[in-house]
N, C-alpha and C positions, 0 to 999 in steps of 0.2 A: 373682695379678698376673702371674706368670711365664707362665701360660696365655694371658693377653691379649697379652703381648709376643710370644709365639711365633705366635699367630694373626695379629697385625698384620704380623710379619715375613714369614710365609708368604703373606699376601694381597698383599704388595708384589712377590713373585716372579711374573712373568708367564710362563706356559708357553704356547707356541703350537705348533701343528702346521703345518708347512709342507711343501709338495712341492718337491723340488729339480729342477724341470723348466724353469727359466728364465722362467716366465710370471709376470707381476705384479711384476716387479722395480722398476717405476716406476709412478706413477699414470698415468692417461690424460693424455697431454700433447698440447695443441693450442691452437688459436685459435678464438674464437667471434666472429662479426661483431657480435652484439648488444651485447656488453660496451662497445664504444666507438662504433660507428656507428649502432646502432639500425636504423631503416628507410632510412638513407642508404647503400645498397650498390648495387654494379653489377659487371658483368663485369670491368672494368679493375681495380677495387679488389681483387677476389678474386685475380686473376692477380698483381697486385703483392704481395699478402700472401704468396702461395705462393712467389714469387721471393725475397722478403725472408726467409722462413723458411729458405731454403737459403743465401742469401748471408751472413746473420748467424750461421750455424752452429747455429741452433735445430734444424733437421732432423737434423744430425749428432749433436746432443745427445739425440735421441729424440723431439722434437716431430714428430707425424705427422698430426695432424688439422686440417683447415681446415673449419670448420662455418659454413654460412650459416643463421642462426637463423630469421629471419622477413623478410617483405617482399620476397621474391624472386618471389612468385607474384602473378598479376593476376586470375585467374578460374579457372573450371572449364569443361571442355568438355562436350559433350552426354552423355558417359559418366560425368561426375563427376570426371574426372582433373584434378588441379591443373595449370594452365599457367603457365609462367614469364613474367615481364614482358618482352616483346620489345624494349622501349625500353632497359631496364636490362641485359638479357642478349641482345644481338642475335645472338650465335652459338648460343644455346641452352644449356641446362644440360648435356647430354651432351658438347658440345664443351668446356665449361668444366671439367668433371670430367676429361676426357682431358688438358687442359692442366695441371691441378694434379697429376695422377698422373704426368705426364712429368717433373715437377721432381724 
């Protein structure tokens, strides 16, 4: 019986190996358009979201990702490259990325 108790006690002790390099201190922290908006996204919404992440303090707390999940694309060009919806993203994705990164 004592062997079983010792085994159970030892199995409760979690030993982990960690690097003390400052990486992985938090989970990936960000926002994903799909969770709330589904396919109802556009350039202005993404810009407002980036602005709100800063103004509400989320960026300072470590939130750093703004993910457009789906429905930003409209078609593919002749080379097969996905093209952004020009109605929803009139400035284009590169300009939107620059905007978000500037926040």
